[in-house]
C-alpha positions as CSV (number, residue, x, y, z in Angstrom):
1,M,57.8,-0.7,-17.3
2,L,56.7,2.3,-15.3
3,R,53.9,1.3,-12.9
4,L,53.9,4.5,-10.9
5,L,50.7,6.3,-10.3
6,A,48.7,7.9,-13.1
7,V,46.3,9.4,-10.6
8,A,47.4,12.0,-8.1
9,L,45.2,12.8,-5.1
10,L,44.6,16.1,-3.4
11,F,44.9,15.5,0.4
12,M,44.2,17.7,3.4
13,T,47.2,17.6,5.6
14,T,46.7,18.0,9.3
15,P,49.8,18.4,11.6
16,L,49.7,16.3,14.7
17,A,51.9,16.0,17.8
18,G,55.4,14.6,17.3
19,G,55.8,15.7,13.7
20,T,53.1,13.4,12.4
21,T,50.9,14.4,9.5
22,A,47.4,13.0,8.9
23,L,46.5,12.6,5.3
24,L,42.7,12.6,4.6
25,A,41.5,12.2,1.1
26,R,39.4,15.2,-0.1
27,G,39.1,14.5,-3.8
28,L,40.7,13.9,-7.1
29,E,43.2,16.5,-8.4
30,A,41.7,18.6,-11.2
31,G,44.4,17.5,-13.7
32,A,44.2,13.7,-13.0
33,T,44.7,11.7,-16.2
34,P,41.4,10.1,-17.3
35,T,43.2,7.0,-18.6
36,S,44.8,6.4,-15.2
37,A,45.6,2.9,-13.9
38,A,43.5,3.7,-10.8
39,I,39.8,4.3,-10.2
40,A,39.6,6.3,-6.9
41,E,36.4,7.3,-5.2
42,R,35.6,8.9,-1.8
43,G,33.0,7.4,0.5
44,D,32.3,5.6,3.7
45,Y,33.3,2.0,4.3
46,R,32.5,0.0,7.5
47,G,32.2,3.1,9.6
48,R,35.2,5.1,8.3
49,A,35.6,7.9,5.8
50,A,37.6,6.1,3.2
51,L,39.2,6.2,-0.3
52,R,38.1,3.3,-2.5
53,I,40.7,2.2,-5.1
54,R,40.5,-0.3,-7.9
55,K,42.9,-1.0,-10.9
56,R,41.3,0.1,-14.1
57,A,40.6,-2.7,-16.5
58,G,43.1,-2.9,-19.3
59,A,45.7,-0.8,-17.6
60,D,49.3,-1.8,-17.8
61,G,51.1,-3.7,-15.0
62,P,49.7,-6.0,-12.3
63,C,49.2,-3.1,-9.8
64,C,48.7,0.6,-9.4
65,L,50.0,3.2,-7.1
66,V,48.1,6.3,-6.0
67,A,50.5,9.0,-4.6
68,L,50.1,10.9,-1.4
69,S,51.1,14.6,-1.3
70,G,54.0,15.7,0.9
71,A,57.7,15.9,1.1
72,P,60.0,13.0,0.2
73,F,60.1,10.2,2.7
74,H,63.3,8.7,3.9
75,N,63.0,7.5,7.5
76,G,60.0,7.4,9.7
77,T,56.6,5.7,10.2
78,I,53.7,5.2,7.9
79,E,50.3,4.1,9.4
80,A,47.0,3.3,7.7
81,W,43.8,1.4,8.0
82,V,43.3,-0.8,4.9
83,A,40.7,-3.3,3.6
84,G,41.0,-5.5,0.6
85,V,38.8,-8.1,-1.0
86,P,38.8,-9.8,-4.5
87,V,36.5,-8.1,-7.0
88,E,33.4,-10.0,-8.1
89,G,34.3,-12.5,-10.7
90,A,38.1,-12.5,-9.8
91,S,40.3,-15.4,-10.7
92,A,41.1,-18.2,-8.2
93,G,44.5,-16.6,-7.4
94,A,43.0,-13.3,-6.3
95,R,43.8,-12.5,-2.6
96,G,42.5,-8.9,-2.1
97,F,46.1,-7.5,-2.2
98,V,46.4,-4.1,-0.6
99,G,49.3,-2.2,0.9
100,L,51.6,0.8,1.1
101,A,54.6,1.8,-1.0
102,F,57.4,4.1,0.1
103,R,60.5,5.7,-1.2
104,V,58.8,5.8,-4.6
105,Q,61.2,6.9,-7.3
106,A,60.5,9.0,-10.4
107,D,61.5,6.0,-12.6
108,G,58.9,3.8,-11.0
109,R,61.0,1.9,-8.5
110,Y,59.7,1.6,-5.0
111,E,59.6,-0.4,-1.7
112,A,56.3,-1.8,-0.5
113,F,54.6,-3.9,2.1
114,Y,51.3,-5.5,1.3
115,I,48.9,-8.0,2.7
116,R,46.9,-10.9,1.1
117,P,43.7,-10.7,3.2
118,T,42.1,-14.0,2.1
119,N,45.2,-15.9,3.3
120,G,44.9,-14.8,6.9
121,R,42.4,-17.4,7.9
122,A,42.7,-19.9,5.0
123,D,42.5,-23.6,5.9
124,D,45.9,-24.1,4.3
125,Q,49.1,-23.4,6.2
126,F,51.1,-22.7,3.1
127,R,48.7,-19.8,2.2
128,R,48.7,-18.5,5.7
129,N,52.5,-18.2,5.7
130,H,52.1,-15.9,2.7
131,S,49.7,-13.4,4.4
132,T,52.2,-10.4,4.3
133,Q,54.8,-9.5,1.7
134,Y,57.7,-7.2,1.0
135,V,58.6,-6.2,-2.6
136,S,60.8,-3.7,-4.3
137,D,59.3,-3.5,-7.8
138,P,60.1,-3.8,-10.6
139,D,63.5,-5.4,-9.9
140,F,62.5,-7.5,-6.9
141,P,58.9,-8.7,-7.3
142,W,57.4,-11.3,-5.0
143,Q,58.1,-14.1,-7.5
144,R,61.9,-13.4,-7.5
145,L,62.1,-12.9,-3.8
146,R,60.2,-16.2,-3.1
147,R,62.3,-18.1,-5.5
148,E,65.7,-16.8,-4.4
149,S,65.0,-16.3,-0.7
150,P,62.0,-18.6,0.3
151,D,60.1,-17.3,3.4
152,L,62.4,-14.4,4.1
153,Y,60.2,-11.6,2.7
154,E,56.7,-12.9,3.7
155,S,55.0,-14.1,6.8
156,Y,51.8,-14.9,8.6
157,A,49.5,-12.3,10.3
158,D,45.8,-12.6,11.3
159,M,43.4,-10.7,9.0
160,V,40.0,-11.0,7.4
161,A,39.2,-10.1,3.8
162,G,37.1,-7.0,3.5
163,E,37.6,-6.0,7.1
164,W,39.7,-3.1,8.3
165,T,43.3,-4.0,9.1
166,R,45.7,-1.6,10.7
167,L,49.2,-1.4,9.1
168,R,52.2,0.3,10.5
169,I,55.6,0.5,8.7
170,E,58.7,1.7,10.5
171,V,61.6,2.6,8.2
172,E,65.2,3.4,9.2
173,G,68.1,3.3,6.7
174,A,68.1,-0.1,5.0
175,R,65.7,-1.6,7.6
176,A,61.9,-1.8,7.7
177,R,59.4,-3.4,9.9
178,L,55.7,-4.2,9.3
179,Y,53.2,-4.3,12.1
180,V,49.7,-5.6,11.6
181,G,46.7,-4.9,13.9
182,N,47.7,-4.1,17.4
183,A,50.6,-6.6,17.6
184,P,53.4,-5.2,19.7
185,Q,56.0,-7.1,17.6
186,P,56.5,-6.8,13.8
187,V,55.1,-9.6,11.7
188,L,57.8,-9.0,9.0
189,I,61.3,-7.6,9.3
190,V,63.4,-6.6,6.3
191,N,67.0,-5.7,6.9
192,D,68.1,-5.1,3.3
193,L,65.7,-2.7,1.6
194,K,66.6,-3.1,-2.1
195,L,66.8,0.7,-2.9
196,G,69.4,1.1,-0.2
197,A,69.8,3.0,3.1
198,D,70.0,6.4,1.6
199,A,66.9,6.3,-0.7
200,S,64.1,8.7,-0.3
201,G,60.9,9.3,-2.3
202,G,57.2,9.4,-2.3
203,I,54.5,7.5,-0.4
204,A,51.7,5.8,-2.3
205,L,48.7,3.6,-1.7
206,W,49.3,0.2,-3.4
207,V,46.6,-1.9,-5.0
208,E,46.9,-5.1,-7.0
209,Q,44.7,-6.1,-9.9
210,E,41.4,-7.9,-9.1
211,T,41.2,-6.1,-5.7
212,D,38.6,-3.8,-4.3
213,A,40.6,-1.8,-1.8
214,H,39.8,0.9,0.8
215,F,42.2,3.2,2.7
216,A,41.5,5.4,5.8
217,D,43.4,7.5,8.4
218,V,46.8,7.5,6.6
219,R,49.5,9.0,8.9
220,V,53.1,9.7,8.2
221,T,55.8,10.6,10.7
222,R,59.2,11.7,9.2
223,R,62.3,11.3,11.3
224,D,64.9,12.8,9.0
């Protein structure tokens, strides 16, 4: 099932040193589909100009993607500040899932890293061990990866639900590394990206159902 964005955003791109582009949300594209899977709103959140995203009730699929403008991404670095918290009245399994997708394909396949913010300081080591996650939907969702390769595609990182968390993803060929906060070492290393070393595609903001998510200061550095 195609889970790719149904809302496209218009971003102001600002060139920075070293080939980096800052992507700052300016508003919804005029032709955005009203029945989109995503509800996106601009505003301020905890001291930052941010984009708030929630999955529209009744929309297909467990998550939604909101695409960023720009050239296809192959190798490079993606950085962003993110915050996620379960929506009011969410189910017991809600974790405030929020993350970044990359190499997004036209047929809906993509690679992604996301976090489960409520797990970061849970009083349960099993939940803490599942604070970060890599997926390659729809063929390699977290359920399959956890069943076939326990603990290989998820790990612990300190985070607090609803507070800003810095994510940095470094991608090169079939390898990707996720950094959380100011940690000098990656918290999660993937050496076998499921779309392969030669894949390229879009970048998107990733939000799971029952999550109230915010994104700020998204920056992309391409190294192709």
